[in-house]
N, C-alpha and C positions, 0 to 999 in steps of 0.2 A: 816258335818253340817247336821242337822236334817232332818226325811223325811218331815216332815212339811213345812220345808224351802225350802227343793226340791220341793214341792207341789205347793209350792208359787209361785216359781220362774218360775215353767212349767205352770199354770194356766196363771197368768202376760202374759206369750209369747202367751197363747189361748183367751184372753178375753181380756186385759187392749187394751186402743184404739192405735188405730197405731200409731199417732204423737208423743206419750208418749214412747212406742217401740223406737221409731228412735233418741228420742233424747237421749234415754237409752241406747242403745245400741252404736248408729252411732259415739259417740264424743271420747269413748275409742279408736273404733276402728279406728277412723278418723287420730287418736294421733298416735297409735302405727303405723300404715301405712306409714303414714309421716311421722314417724320417722326412718324409714327402707328407705322411699327418701332419706329423708338426709343423713343419713349414707351413701348410695350408693356415694352420692353427694359430701361428705367428703372425701369419698376414693378417688377420683377422685383429689379432689381439695388438699387434703394435698402432695400426690404424686405428682400433677405440680408444688406444692407450693416448696418443700423439696429436689424433685427428677432433673425433668425436662420433657418438653417434648418430650422426646423419650420414659419414661417410662409410658407416659400417654397414648403413641401410642400401648407400649407392654401391659399394662389393656385392654386397647380399644379390642386389641385382645382377651384378655384373654375371657374378659366378658362375649361374647356367649355363652363360655365352661361351665361358672357358671351355665346357666339355664339349662342343662341336669341335674347338683345335684337339682336343683332347680323342673324340672317336675318331678322329683323320691320322694320328700320330699312332696311336691302336689300330687302327683298321692297316698300314703301315707296319707296322712293325710286330703284332702278333702274326701277322700273314707271312712275313718274312722268318722270322724264327721259328716260326709251326713247319716252315720246308726247309729252313735249313737245317732242324734236328731230324727232321726224316731225312734228308739227303744224308748227314752225316751217319743215320743207324743203317741206310742202307749203302754207302760210300756211292752214290753218285759224284762227282768231284765237280764235274761242268756245272749243275746247279750250284752247288756250291761256289762257286768262284763268282757266279752271274748276278747273286743274292746283293749285297750290296749296293751295287751300280742298280741296280732296280729301286733299292730302296729310295736312292737318292736320287733319281731322276723324277720319283713319283710324291717325293715329297717337295720339289722345288715347285712342281705344277702345283701343288695343291694348296701350299703356300702363299703362290702369287694370286690363284682364285679368291681365299679363306680374303686376303688383307685388303684384297679391290672389293670384293663385296662388302666384308665386315665394317671395314675403315666408312664406307658411301652410306649404309644402314644401320650405322650403329645407333642414333638417335629413336628411332623408329625400334628396332628393338628391345633398349631398354626400358622404352616407352610402353609397350608391347605387356612390357611384365609388370608394369606399376609406377613408372620413375615419374616423378613430378619436378616441376624447381629443380632446387640445390641437390636434392638427391638423382633426379635425372641428368643434371651439367655434369657431377662427381662423376658419375656410373659410366658416361660416355666418354669422361676424360682419359679414366681407367682402364676401359676397355678398347679402346683410341691403341693407347699406346701398350698394350700388349701386345695386340696384331701385326706393331712394325716388326718386334719379334716372331713372327709368325714361324719361318723356315725354322731356324734353332728350336723353338717349341715343339713343334714336330718332327724334327732331325731327330733331336739330342734322344727323344724317347724311344725312337726305330733303333739309332745304335745300339742303344744301352739294350734294349729287348734281344738284337745278335747275340752280344757280348754273352748274356743271362746263356742263350739257346746250346751254346757250345759246353753249357755246364760250369762256365767261371763265374758264377753267380756273385763273389765276395770281391771279386774284383768290380763287377758292375754295381755292387754295394757301393764300394768307399767312391767311385764317380759320382754317384749319384747324392751320396751323403757330403762331399764334398761342393757339390751346386749349392745345395741346401742350405748347409751353410755359409753360404756365398752369402746367399738369399734372405739370409735372416739377420747377417752383419750388414748389409744395403740396407735394409730394411730399417735396421736401427741409426744409421748413417745419413740417409736421405731423409727419412722422416724427423729422426728425431734430434738431430745434431744440423742439418742444412734446414729444417722448416722446406719439405716439400711437398709435406702435404697427400694426398692420393698417388698423386701423378710419382715419388718419393717409389710409392709401397710396388706401382706397375715399372717401372723402370730397372727395380731391384728385379724381379723377375726376369726381367729381357735378359741384362745381363748374365746372373745365375745361367740360365737354359743355354748363353752364347755360350758360357764357359763351359757346361758338358758336352755339348757339340765338337769343341773344340777337343776335350779330352777322347772323347770316341772315335775321334776320328784320326787322334795320335796313334789309336791303338792300332789302327789297324794300319796306316802308312809305315807306321815303323817294324812293320812283321812279326806282330805281335798273337796272333790270329791262327788256329790251327790248320788251318786250310788258305791258300791263294786265293786271293781277291783281287778284282777288276777296281783299284780306291777312285781314281777318274772320271770311270763310266758311267753314263750316265743312261742307263739302259730302260728303252721303253718298247722291248721285247714282250708282247702279249701271249708268248709261250708261256712264259714265266710272271709277268704281270695280274692276270688272269685270274690264274689258281690261289695268286699271290692276296690278291684284292678280294676274293670270292671267300677265300678263308678268313679275310680280317674284319670282316664287313659285318661280323659276331660280335667281334670284339667294338669296332665301332656303334655299334647297336646297343650296346649294353652301356656306352656312354653318351650319345644322342639321345635315347629313350631320355635317360636322368636328364640330359637337360629337359627334354619334352615333360618330364614329371616333377621339375621344378619349378617349370614356366607357368606349368598348371598350377602346382602350387601358389606361387606368390602372384599370379590374378586372380585366385581365390581369396586369397589373404588381404589385396588390394581393396578386393570386394566386401571383404565379411570384418575389416580394421582397418589397420592405419601405418607410419611409419615405424613405430616399438616393434609392432608383430613382422613388419619385415624385419628387422634390425633383430628381431630374437630367435624367428625362423634361421634365419642365414647364420646366425652363432651356435643353433641345435646341429644343423649339416656339419661345420665346419668339429665341432665334437664328435659327432657321428663320425666321421672320418679318422677323425684322430682314432678310434676304438677300433674301428674295420680295418685298415691299412697294416696291421700285423697279419691278417688275416691273408688279403691280398698277398702279401709277402709267401703264402704256403703254394698258393695258387701258381704264382712265378717261378718257385723253386720245383714243383711238381712238373710245369709244362717241358721242362729240357726231358726228365726223366721218362713222360708218359710218349712225347714224341718219337724220342730214338726207341726208346723199345717198340714204339709200333711200328716202327721202320724195318728192325730187326724182325718183323713179323712174331714178338715173344708176349704175347697177350697177356697170360698171367701174373707176369711181373706189372703191365699197365693196370690192371683190376686190384690186383695188392697193392699199388703205389698209391689207389684213387684212395682206396679203404683208411691207409695208415695217415696219407695228408690230411685225409676230413676228423682223423679222432684229433691229428694233436691242432689244426686250423680251429676246431670248435675249441681247444680247451685256450687256446690262444686268446680267443675269444671272450670268454667269458672271464679271466680275472680284471684285463680293461673293462669292462664293461660293468662287473658287479663294485670296482673300484667309484665308479661313477656314478653311477647309480646309489650309494652312498648318499654321495654331498654332489650331488648335479649344479644346487645355486653356487657352491663355491667357485665353480670350473667355469659356466659360464659369466660369473661377476668380472673374471680375467679380463673377458674381451669386452665387457659392458661392463666398467667401473663403475658409473654413475647412476648406471638404473637400481630402481629396488623391484627384484624379486617377488613376487607373491609365489605363495604356496600350490595355487591355480597355476602357474607357469611351469612349478617343477614337476609338479601331475601331469601337465600336456608333453612337457620332455621325458618324461619316464615310459607315457605310451609310447611315445617315439621311436623310440628307441627298444621297447620289449621285447621285442624275436626275434633282435640282433644275433643271440646265440648260434642261434638255429641257419642263420642265414651262410656260414662257410659252406655249407652244401653247395648251393646255388653258382658260388666262385670255382669252387674243384668241379661241378659237374661241365661249366660252358667251359671252362680252361680244357678238361679231358676231350670235350667233341671239339675244339679250337685244335688242338695239341694232334690227333688224329687224321685233320682235316674234314670232320664233320661239320662243318663251318653254319646251313645251312641250321640244322638242331639245334647249335647256339644259341641262333639268331632265333628263332622262334621263341623259343623258350622267353629269349630276352623281351621280344615285341610281346608275349603274350605277359609277364610280369606286371609290365613297364606301363601295358598300354592298354592290352584287353580289362586287364584283371584291375591296373590303378583309378586310370579313368574311372569308370562306375562308382567305385567307390570315394574315389578325390570329391563327387561332384553332388552324391547323394548325404553321405555324412554330415557337410557343413550345413545342409539346409536344416539337419536336427537337430545339432550340436555346435554350428557358426564358427569361427575359426579354430573351436577343438577339434572339432571334428575331422581337421585337416590331418591334426598332429593324432589320429586313431588309425588312418588309412592302411599303413603300412602293417597293422598285426594281419588283418586275414588274408591280402598279398602274399604277404612272406610263407606264411605257413601252407596254403597252396600252392605258390610255387617252388616249393622246395619239396611237398609231395610228387611234382610234377617230375622234376628233376630226377627223383630217387629210382620211380617206376622205368623212366627213358634207359638211365644207366642200367640198372637191374636187368632189362631185356639186352641192352647193348652188352653186355657182357656174357648171358647165356648165350647168343648169337654166337659168340666168338667160341665158349667152349663147345657148343657142337660143332663148329667150322672147325675145330682143333683134333676132336673125336673123329671127323669123317677123314681129316689127312693121316692121321696115325692108323687107320683101320687101312687106307687103300693098298 
């Protein structure tokens, strides 16, 4: 792409009407993230249809462990994309050229460590979450196979985030959508036609993420990026790696804390319930992710807008973008949430077709997702702090929500309500965490306004 085109894309982000940017960037991001949610849902759907309830319980226990991989990929991808957006906004060409190689090197080292530790200790990790007997065996098999493709799972996400950081959200969406379709088709072929069972689901994911990595690297090798890249560099220069990981750690914390949260949930379910409760909770998580991913799309679309404008020191556009992206993200959450809340048993029944879903189960699910409509504020807020380089704030907010607030609620409520108490924990922690985000974001915007006034009066 030419320099002129690069300039036009950057100038659009810096000067175009914010609503037009939301329309331009959000739709492809929403589609891409929704496809990811559908993809995760279909994994559970095919396992439930072709293998059975025990296999659903097995992948439900392995599911939290995949957030370790997700946390690493988010750390590298969010850190790299935030630095790239800021470098584009400030015109720092040297930093732009070094980011891809740094992401590649970090992805390689991280994936080797993850594979070695994860494959070795998979039985202990699945067992810690409550896996026993056939559930343990199937869960270990599934998780070990997914780790074989750890590099591709990590690097594919990082590459896709770098492409989004340029403002090419639509292209990134086409790539991730293609990979998701590959995964869904392979799920049907490997499990439905070749009868590979739960191993088929794992191999489908590995192959799909390998394809996404190839698509991402082809983009850079063919010179489609708006800036020069060192495509084959494995850069371990801490002058760049250190701030990249410092920013990205907040995104990793979101994933890792979700792993901690789910781990506690499944340990408690194993204590207060049985295999059915594990399978049902795992299904609830997948349905919830299906509803949440569209709002993630708005956060992804907001990241280059916030980062590039912040790099150019146009602070009022960053705050304007925050409020407008938040409005549409909330509306996007309310629609699928409302539809699912009307008939949750139908959606859950797609994954657990042979199960009898009681009215009590339906009530637990509704409590589980009751406060989702206010949660986009947390996504957009943490994305703001990642984009402007204040990773520590985003990380602290994540730890407060998923550790400081969640653990006491998760440990106390089941003692009064049994398994049902686990489903109620999200209500108080979501309300409190969103209030905290609003207070800190508002304080940040006030500081920017004061700084702008001081500068204008000098």
